[in-house]
N, C-alpha and C positions, 0 to 999 in steps of 0.2 A: 572858603577856597573854591576855585574854579578849575576845571580840567578841560583840556582841548584834546579831542580824539580826531586824528587825521586819517581819513579813509572811512567811507560809509558802506563798505562791503560787509560780508559776514563777520569778519574779525572785528570791524568797528562797531557793528550793531550789537554783537555779543559783549563787547567791552562796555558799551553804553548801558546795556542791561545789567552787567555786573556792578557797575558804579551806582546805578539807581537802587539796586537791591542790597547793597552792602550796609549792614547794620551799623558798623563803626563809622561810616561816613555820613549817616543820615542827618546829624545835627550840624555838620560843618559844610557839607557840599551845597553851595549856592547855585551852581549851574554847570552844565556840560555843553560845550560848543562842539558841534560835529561838522568837520570840514571835509568837503569832497570836491575832487577836480572836475567831475562832470556835474551838470545841473541835476541829475537824477541820482537817488541813493540806491543801495542794495548790491552794487558791484556784480560779482559773479552769479548771484541769484537772478539778476535781471539779464546779464549778458553772457553768462557761462553755462547755466543750466539749459539743457536741450529743450526746444519748444514742445516736444512730445512728452515732457515730464512736468506737467503743470502742478502736480501734487507736491513736488519738491519746492516749487516757487511759493507755495502757500506760507512758508515761514515768514515771508515779508508782511503778511497780514498781522501777525503777532507783533512784529516790530513797529508797524504803523500804529497799532493800538497802544503800544508802550509809549510812544512819543505823545500821543493824544492825552494819555493819563498823566504824563509828567510835563505838560505844556509849560508850566511855570518855571521849569528848570532846564529845559532842553532848547537849544537854538541850533538850527541847521544853516550851514553856509555852503551851498552848492555853487559850482562854477568858480571855485577858488583853488588856484594851483600853488602848491607848496614850491617855493623857489622862484616863482614868477610874481604872484600877487602878494605873497607874504613869505618871509624866510623863517627857517627853523629858529634862528637866533632871536627873531622878533617874537615868535610864539613862546619861546622859553622865558623871555623877559616879561611877557604878559601873564603867563600862567604859572611860572615857577616860584610863586610866592605864596605864603600862607598855607603850605602843605599841598598845593596843587601841582600840576605837571602837564606834560604833553605826552600822549600815547600815540605812537605811529602804528597805523594798521593799513599800510598802503600796498601790501601784497607783493607779488612778483612783477615789478615793472620793467625788468630787464629783458623781456622777450622770452623766447624758448630756446632750449638747447639744440644745437645743430649736430648733424651726423658727421660733418667734416669729411665728406667724400666728393670726388670729382662729379660735376654735373648737378650737384644739389641746388645751387643757387638758381639755375635755369629751370629745373624740372620738378623740384620738390616744394610743395606748399606747407605752410605752417597750419597744423590742426587748430592751434589756439586762434589764429586769425580766421580760419573757416568758421569756428564756433561763434566768434564775435560777429562775423559777417551775417550769418543766418539768424542771429539774435538781434540784429539791427543796431549794433554799436556804431555811434556816429563816426568814429575814426575809420571804420572799415566798410560802412554801409554802401559806399559807391563803387566798390571793387566789382570788376566785371570779367575777370579772366579765369573763371572756374570752368569745369568740363562741360562739354555739350555732346549730343549724340549718345551712343551706347558703347559699352566696353567694360573692361575690368577696372577695379580700383584697388589701390594698395595703401594700407594704413600701417605705419611703422611705429610700434610701441605696444606694450601689454598692460596699460592702465585703463582707468575708467574714461578718460578723455578719448582714447583710441576706440573704446567701445561705443561711446556716444557718437563719434563720427561714423563708424561703421553702421550703426543702427540707423542714423539719419540717412545714410546713403541707400539703405534698404527700404526707406519709406517712399510712398508715392506722393505726387503733388497733391492729390485729392486728400490724403491724410493730413498733410501739412497745412492745407488751406483752412483747417478747423482750429489751428493753433495761432500763437502770436509770432510765428516765423515771418521773417521779412518777405515782402512781395517779390523782391529781386531773387531771393532764394527759391521761392515757390516756382518762379518762372524758369529757373535753371533746372529744377527737378522735373518740370514738364518736358524738358528736352533730353535730360540725361537719365539713363537707366543703367545701373551697375549690374552686369551679368554675373560676375564673380567679384567677391570682395576678399582680399587677402590681408589678414592681420599678421604682422611679422614681429617676432620677438627674439632677442638674442639668446635668452636662456630657455629653460624648460617650462612646461605648464605649471609645475609646482612652485616656481619662483615668480610667476606673474603677479602684478600688484593690483589687479582689478578685484572687485568685490562680488560676492555670490549673487546678490540681487541683480546687478547690472549684467553679469554674465548670463544668468538664467534667461533674462528677458531677451538678450541678443540671440542666443542659440535656439530659442523657440519662436522667434518672430516670423520666420518664413518656413514653417515645418515641411511644406511640400518641396522646398529646395534642398533641404538637408544641410549637414555640416560635415566638412572633411577635416580630419585632424592629421597633422604632419609632424612626426618626430617629437612627441610630447616629452620625452625624457623619462626618468625613473622617479618613483615616489619614495620619499624618505619620511616615514612616520615620526621619527624621533626629532626631526629638525624643521618641521613645518607647523604652521599655526592652524587653529581651528578653522579660520576663514579660508586658508589655502586648501584645507582638507575638503571643505564644502565645494569649492570651485573644482577641485579634481574630480569629485563624484559627479558634478554636473556634466563635465566633459565626457566622463566615461559613459554616461547615459544618453549622449547625443546620438541621433540617427544619421547614418551615412546615406547619401543619395544613391539611387539606382543609376545605371548607365543612361537611361532615357531622361531622367530628371537632370542629370549633368548637362545634357545637350540643350534643354529647352527652358528651364526655369531661370528667371531673374532672381538676383539676391542670394545666390548660393554663397555660403560662407566657408572660407578656407583659413583655419588657424594653423599658422606655420611657426614652429618653435625652432630654437637653436640655429638661427640665421642672422647674419650681420651684413647689411648693405655695404658694398665696397666701391660701387660706381653706378652712376645713373646717366643714361644717354637717350636721346630721341632717335628712333630709327623709323623713318617714314611716318606713319600715322599712329605709332605707339611709343610709349616711354618704357624703356627696358631698365629694370633694376637688377643689377648683378649682386648676388649675395654669397658670402662665404659660409659654409657649413661649420658649425661649432661643436665642440664637445665640452661637457661640464666638468669643472675641476673644483674640488673643495679645498679652500685655503686653510691655513693654520688656525685662523680665528673662527672657523666653522661656516663661513660664507661660501656661496657657490659662485664661481666665476666662469664666464664663457671664453674659451680660447679656440682659435681656428684649428680645425682638424688637419692633421698631416698624414699623408700628402694632401695638399690643398684640394678642396672639392667645391664646386660652384653650382649655384642654382640661379636660373634667370627667370624673373617674373616680368610680365608685361601689363601695362595699364593704358587707359586712354590719356591723351595729353591733358594736364591739369588735374588728374585724378590720383596723384601720389601725394600722400600727406605724412608728415612726421609728427609724432606725439611722444617724445622721450623725456619730457620734463620741462619745467619753467625755470627761469633765472630771476633771482632777486636782484635788486639794484642798490648800489651803495648810496647812502644819503650823505651829501657834503657835510663835513664837520664831524661825522660819526665813524667809528671803526667798522670795518666790514671783513668778514671771513669768507673769502671767495671759495675756499675748499668746501666749507659746510653750507655755503649759499645763504648766509644769514648775518644779522648784526649781533655780535657777541653780547650776551646778556646773562644776568643772574636772576632767574625767575621773573624775567621781563624788564628788569632795570638795566639800561644800557651800560656796559662796562666802560669806565673811563670818562663818562659824560660829566661835565662840570655842573650841570643843572639837572633838574628832575625830568629826565627823558626816559620814556619806556617804550617797549615794543610788544605787539601781540600779533597773532596770526603767522603768516608765512615769513615775515621779516624776523620773527622771533625763533621759529623752529625749522625754517626751511620750507620750500613749496611741497608740502605733503599733507595727506589727510583729506577728509571729506568736510562738508559744510559744518556738521555737528562737532567736529574736532575742535572748532574755534571756541566752543562754549567753555570747557574746563581750562583751555589755554588762556582765555580772557580772564577768567576768575583768578587764576594764579597771578597774572600781572596786576590786577586790581588789589589783590591781597598784599602784594609787595608795595604798591603805591600807598595803601592805607597804613601799612606798618611804618613806612618812611615818613608819612605825613604826621603820624601821631607824635613823632619825636620833635616836630617843629611847632606843635600846637601849644606847648607849655608856655603859658604867659602871653600867647599871641592874641590879637584881636580877631573878632568874628566879622566877616564881611556882611554888610546890610543885606536884608532879604531882597530888596529891589535894585541891587547894584546892576548897572548896565554891563553888557558884554564888552570887554575891552576890544575884541576883534571887530565888532560891528562899527565902532567909531573909526578904527584904522581903515577898514575897507571903504567906508563912506568918504573919508578924506581922500582916498586914492581913486574914487569913482569906479570901483570894481563892481560890475553888474552881477552881484551874487544873487543866488536863488534861495529864498527862505523856504520853510516847510510848507507854507500856504502856496507858494509858487510851485513847489513839487506837486501838491495836491491838484493844482490846476492842470499841470501836464498829465497827471494820472487820469483825471476826469476826461480830458480831451482825447487821450488814447483809447479809453474805454468807450467814449461816444463813437469814435470812428470804428471801433471793433463791433459795436452793436449793429451798425449799418451793414456789416458783412457777416454777421453771425459768428463772430470770433471774440475771444476774450479781450483783445486789444489790438490796435494797429499802432506800432510805436512811431514816435517822431524820430527822424533819422539824422537830423543835424542840430548842432548846438544852437545855431541861430534861430531855428524854428522853436526849439525848446524855450529859449529866452523870451521870444515874442509871446508865447503862450503863458509862461510863468509870470511875466510882467504885465499881462492883461492886454497885449496888442492883438492877440488872435483868440478866437473862441469867446464864450460867454464871459462877461465881466462879473465881478463878484465883490462883495464888501469884505471878503476874508483878509485882504491885504491890510485894511485899516485895523481889523481885529488883531492881526498878527503883530502890529506895532505895539499893542498894549500888553501882549504876553510874550514870554521868551521864545515861544515856538517861532515867532516871526524872525 
């Protein structure tokens, strides 16, 4: 049997790991083909983790070693787009036999959730796009309309992405020059200094979805500037998790700034709770965000909901043009031919097996559970999906033939026939080596290639040092 994993981000890599480690599949699994739309693997680890968190990115080292150890069974196909270069129906025909299948791990490709308020389109930027931009994602690397000069910044949302954006706005250009942050972003940071950063959430501090580690780092990053807390709400010990309790204690221990610090320090943090933006407009040289004050109401099912206070009360916040960001969640995207639950933001599934699918199609990661959780959440999630695939496969093995050890990847033949310039694993290693070479020249971990065209040139040996790895890759399945 062969399995195709579509998406080489955290969900895809953890799924690959679960497949390779599953004892019940060891004798039958002849290969796993890993398909990725970009030439480069690792998804949000490469393009979503903030540059000032290199320790989080180290998980990719383990995945690289895993592929090396299982070179005879793993093939990588970068720069292959589902729906353009190959269809899901074709993948199902290629892999849905002999107990194999297709596992979709493509994440939340539908963009991010909108506020839905007047002025948002003109004056509010996507935090997701900002993160991709400063991480050098080829789709966003050439954007140039971020803030300049000095002023306040506003980040709308109470999750870890909002914290990442706020923390990055508090960093100096000198700090970022030591990371793999894109040169374009470092240049913007040289011009823009955030005097105050407002993080706005619609509910109270006890309902925020950030984690303690990220929150602690944020509130202690600029101790001289201090942290100002606004309308935290009440603590409910019976209805909050251990993680929320830790975050609450961190906030209680923050130090408020003095009057002198408020006037002179850059990077002062304002955490504003129980506010919902209702309108955004530009007034002269500032962007004004009008917010409604909320009160918290507990619903019959025990959840906490934010409703506008009556009579209506407004709070107006101001920021530099280009320095208002929304971070209120991602949107998954429907896959043609498969069911999609828009309310839950996922593909309906039973332990990873897509409901109603005619062939062996599975999901893992955000497509399976909705856009939530941290990188490590994908580990047990992927294991559950692989367990379901293995259980389904065992029912098909009775009396079935075993694929030869040296069977060629069916996808490789199809892509070669269509002349799709896919990137194999050795091609990715060339990209990785070239980025590290450029980084060493600047005393940085790496300098990323910012366009697909340049990546393909390096991967296929047109740029940088040539190597015999390409020929070696043709002999083993890693190629």
